[in-house]
ZAMARSE-792955 format. One record per residue (C-alpha): x, y, z; residue in three letters. Coordinates in steps of 0.02 Angstrom, whole numbers, plus 50000, padded with zeros to 5 digits. Layout:
<drentors>
XYZALA ...
</drentors>
This chain:
<drentors>
497584914551955MET 497304924551801ASN 495694933351893ASP 496604934352044GLU 498004944851964ARG 496984956551877ALA 495824958952022HIS 497364962552137ASP 498144974051999THR 496564984451980LEU 496414986252165ALA 498124993452173LEU 497705005852036ALA 496205011552135GLU 497145014852292ARG 498405025752194ALA 496925034752111LEU 496155038052293ARG 497825045452344HIS 497855057152188ALA 496175063452217MET 496475066452390ARG 497995076752329GLU 496845088852247GLY 496785083552070ALA 495445088851953THR 495665072051867GLU 496845057251882ALA 497365040251811GLU 498275027051890ALA 499015013951775LEU 499744997551851VAL 500984985751760MET 501454970551837THR 502564956651762GLU 503304940951808ASP 504664937751685ALA 505954923351660ALA 507284922051532LEU 508584908051483THR 510044913651386ARG 511244904151291PHE 512934906051202ALA 514234894551122ASN 512914881951127SER 512804881851319GLU 511614888951439ILE 512484903851537HIS 511104912651620GLN 509424909251695ASN 508464922751785VAL 506794928151838ALA 506174945251903GLU 504554952151962THR 504254970551924ASN 502854982351982VAL 502724999551907THR 501325012251965VAL 501105026451845ASN 500045040351905LEU 499285054451774ARG 498765069551896PHE 497815083951816VAL 497485101051879VAL 496535110651762GLY 497345109551596LYS 499115105751691ARG 499565087551676VAL 500985079151783GLY 501505061451781VAL 502505051851902ALA 503015033951928SER 503495022752069SER 503915003752109GLY 503285007052284ARG 501524998852329THR 501295003752509ASP 500175017652570GLU 501635029652603GLU 502395025752438GLY 500735029052347LEU 500615045852457ARG 502295051852395THR 501925046152209LEU 500245057152214ALA 501265072152293ALA 502565070152168ASN 501365070152022ALA 500455084352092ALA 501975095552110ALA 502445091651924ILE 500645096451872ALA 500655111851957ARG 502255119151884VAL 502115112251699VAL 501335123551559GLU 499395122051530GLU 498995110251377LEU 497905122151273ASP 496925107251185ASP 496845095751341TRP 495225087051331SER 495165077251476GLY 495405059151522LEU 494455045551417PRO 492785038851486GLU 492355020851506PRO 492075009251359THR 491324991351359PRO 492904979451384ILE 492624960451336LYS 494024949151393GLU 495114940651262VAL 495304923051322ALA 496744920251186ALA 497814932251275ALA 498204921151421TYR 498934903251437ALA 499154895351592ALA 500474884551531ALA 501554900051508THR 501174906051664ALA 501764890251742ASP 503224887051628TYR 504704880851721SER 506604884251698PRO 506714865551654GLU 505514867951518SER 506424882951438ARG 507984871951449ALA 507114858451350GLU 506784872151217GLY 508494877751217VAL 509244859251211ARG 508274856151046ALA 508904873350976VAL 510734866951022ILE 510484849050962ALA 509994855550790ALA 511504867250792ALA 512614852250840ASP 511944841950679VAL 512334856650559ALA 514024860050643GLY 513694877650693VAL 513474887150869THR 511954892950940ALA 511684909451036TYR 509964916251094GLY 508664916751224SER 506924908351273PHE 505854920151382SER 504174918751468THR 503064932351560GLY 501414934951627THR 500964952251629GLU 499444961451713SER 498924978151673THR 497574989251761ALA 496905006351742VAL 495865016151856ALA 495345033751827ASN 494285047651897SER 492925047351756ARG 492545029651791GLY 493705018051697ILE 494005002051781ARG 495064989851677ALA 496084974751719GLY 496834960851636GLY 498164947351618THR 499054939551474ARG 500554929551447THR 501904930351312VAL 503324918751257ALA 504774920651135GLN 506144910251076LEU 507574917050964LEU 509154910650914THR 510654916250808VAL 511744902750735SER 513584905650693MET 514594893550581GLY 516184890850476PRO 516534903350339GLY 515624917750431GLY 513994910150407GLY 512574916950518THR 510714911550522GLY 509214917850628TYR 507574910550685ALA 506104917250797GLU 504474912850864GLN 503344921450986ALA 501634914951068ALA 500494917351200VAL 500554899151244ASP 502384893951268ALA 502124875151220THR 501514881651051ALA 503364885751012ILE 504264873750904ASP 505964874750975ALA 506684860750861ALA 506084868950702ALA 506664886250755ILE 508394877750790GLY 508414869650617ARG 508034885350525GLU 509374895450612SER 510694882450589ALA 510334876650412GLU 510324896350363LYS 512054897750452ALA 512784882850359ARG 512094889650194ALA 512804907550218THR 514674901450240ALA 515834910450128ASN 514774922950056ALA 515334933649907VAL 515164952749879ALA 513964958149752ILE 513674975949673ASP 512374987949745ALA 510914992449649GLY 509054989049628ASP 508514970049646TYR 506944962049657PRO 506824954149838VAL 506014940449943VAL 505794946750115LEU 505634933250250GLU 504464937050388GLU 505884944350510TYR 506104957850383ALA 504244961150353VAL 504064965250531VAL 505214979650514ASP 504094986750374LEU 502484986050485LEU 503384993150631ASP 504085008050537MET 502465011650447LEU 501535010850607GLY 502795023750686TYR 502895035550550LEU 501185035650481GLY 499855025150557PHE 499665036250714SER 498475049550717ALA 499665061450795LEU 500825059250652ALA 499385064550544VAL 499005079150647GLN 500695084650651GLU 500855083050450GLU 502275070950465ARG 501315056150402SER 501135048850231PHE 499265044550264VAL 497835051550177GLU 496165042050191ILE 495835033750023GLY 497645036849947ARG 498345020049870ARG 500045016649937ILE 500094998549920GLY 499714985249788SER 498034977649797GLU 499004961849877LEU 499324972350041VAL 497994973250183SER 498444977950360ILE 497404978950508VAL 497744981950693ASP 496684970450783ASP 497024967150982GLY 495784952950981ARG 496494941750840ASP 497014925350924PRO 498414923950792ALA 499424937550863GLY 499884943551047LEU 498094950151098PRO 497714964751223MET 495924969451269ALA 496184987051307PHE 497575000151297ASP 498495009851429TYR 497225021351448GLU 496015008351495GLY 494965010351328VAL 494424994851237ALA 495344991651078LYS 494504992350911GLN 495014984250762ARG 495554996650641VAL 495904993850447THR 497515002950419LEU 497714998050230LEU 496394988250118GLU 497054981449964ALA 498344993949966GLY 497375009750011VAL 497395020150174CYS 495865017150272ARG 496185023050445GLY 497375026850582VAL 497495023950773VAL 496905036050900HIS 497195037751088ASP 496085049651199ALA 496895065651160GLN 497205064250972THR 495275057150964ALA 494715072851045ALA 495625084250919ARG 494935074050775ASP 493155073550851GLY 493105054150848VAL 493255041450992THR 494845033651045SER 495205016650956THR 496145009851113GLY 497865013751053HIS 498605023751193GLY 500245021251268LEU 500735024651452PRO 500935042451489ALA 501985053251455PRO 502005047451287ASN 503055055751147PRO 502505042651008TYR 500635045751014GLY 499545032150986PRO 500295016950911TYR 499715000650822PRO 500294987050943LEU 499404972050853ASN 499694973650667GLN 499154959350563VAL 499454957450378MET 498324948150269ALA 499064931550195PRO 499194928850011GLY 499134912649907ASP 500994908749873ALA 502084896349952SER 503874901049991ARG 504464891549851ALA 503294901449736ASP 504024917149801LEU 505794912849767ILE 505354904449598ALA 504594921749545GLY 506394929549560LEU 507444928649387ASP 508824936749472ARG 508624945449644GLY 508934943749824LEU 508184932949966LEU 508324943350131VAL 508094934250301THR 508044950750422ARG 508624969050438PHE 509514978250576HIS 510054995450622TYR 508595002650517THR 508165021750536ASN 507125034250445PRO 507895046350327VAL 506315055050257HIS 504795050050371PRO 503495057150264LYS 504055046950123LEU 504485032950246ALA 506185031450162VAL 507305019250277ILE 509055015050288THR 509785000750358GLY 510754983150333MET 510364965550299THR 510814952050414ARG 510904934250445ASP 510584926450284GLY 510614935650119THR 510514924649961PHE 510654928549785LEU 509344920049677VAL 509574916649492GLU 508254907149381GLY 507024905449529GLY 508374895549624ARG 509574901249764ILE 511194902249690ALA 512214905849848GLY 512554917949989PRO 513044934849976VAL 513824947750093ARG 512734959950189ASN 512154974450095LEU 511594993050149ARG 509994999050083PHE 508985015650078THR 507195012150025GLN 505585018650033SER 504395006750123TYR 502925014550031LEU 503805008949864ASP 504064993249942ALA 502104991449981MET 501714997949809ALA 502994985949721GLY 502364968749825THR 501874957249689VAL 501604941249796ALA 501194938049964VAL 501504920350062ALA 499994910050128ARG 500934906650296GLU 501244918450429ARG 502324919650574LYS 501824929150742THR 503374938050800LEU 503844952950917LYS 503984970150834GLY 504604986350902PHE 503274989151043LEU 502054975651012GLY 501724959250920GLY 501384956950723ALA 500774943350619VAL 501564943050446VAL 501964934250290PRO 503404933850182ALA 503344946150028LEU 504064947349851ARG 504414964749803ILE 504904970249624ASP 506214982449673GLY 507434987749815TRP 508724999449819THR 510384993849891PHE 511605007649914THR 513195000249989GLY 514154984050002THR 515174975450147THR 516884966750101GLU 517084957050252HIS 
</drentors>
């Protein structure tokens, strides 16, 4: 089934490419993305929605000299593909030339990542998702709280065919269970797990984690804003990696002089190492990018020192290097992006992280985070679903959510302990494998009274 899906998706990409070349393209690229997605959503500790959908997108990049037009369609019949090619051609012939257009990428050897696909996820039934949700709700019932959330499973096939010989196709699966629990006294909790194999998700454990936190955060008290040492749980650490990837670890950000990255510059403590690795089975693997280029393992931070950034075909040509396989679908305002970040584990247990706080805060996750100063990676946002005061190495009690304005670079530099256990989670665009962290200072700038 996996091979058949990939073959059919690639055949569709080749058909779209042929139509583009007949339309007069000097170069062309067809990207096809198909998805069978299913979702079970629950609220007030009851399942209220169960949906499934199949989507197909054909994305055509049409090049005439140095003019590039992009058009997309959901039609896969011959007339639809002809219309798509005509639309992309019309766009290409009226847009401005790209002075530094370097052409579409050439083929690279691509090895299949077996760990990217699990038949169990592709075959996962609504009843199986309901069983997982039942386990979450059962944990909420035991704790006397109410569960909300979703359990999703999906099979994604991606194929790229271009006029320079690229023929890349593959299928992967992704599952995610997330839940927010709400309890008496305003308590809330959160937990999440993502995996290639849906059967690897421990729904009961996710339910207990969220429910117990909702009970523990009841009747939270206000504390003063200020600088506090913190323990960030994995759900908060994902936001650090997402923002650093978006703001700095992209070659486009470096070329536009808005990145904090300087190769050889220390921005983190020696405990912080981050790679982007599309082949790591611990994450949500991908064999190639959306330009059909094989993904390379890129060391971003090594013991706190900047070692590299990710490239797509265009940014690689500008730097005189080869693409690292981090292109996104065109047209792409983000530039290349690290979709598979993996942070190295440390040697601390969760208890060790908390025990190291004399007086500080334990933070479950962030929300509504936005850049304030991109080059310094200064971010503002709020805590959410579980913020606790820690005194003498013990959790003293829940506190109300706080607003922060913090340089994520300073956070990397101030990392003093890293957990040995990691979680696989979904991020902004891709997946991430992250541990919890203890950081010696975090600037909270505002309080909430309710």
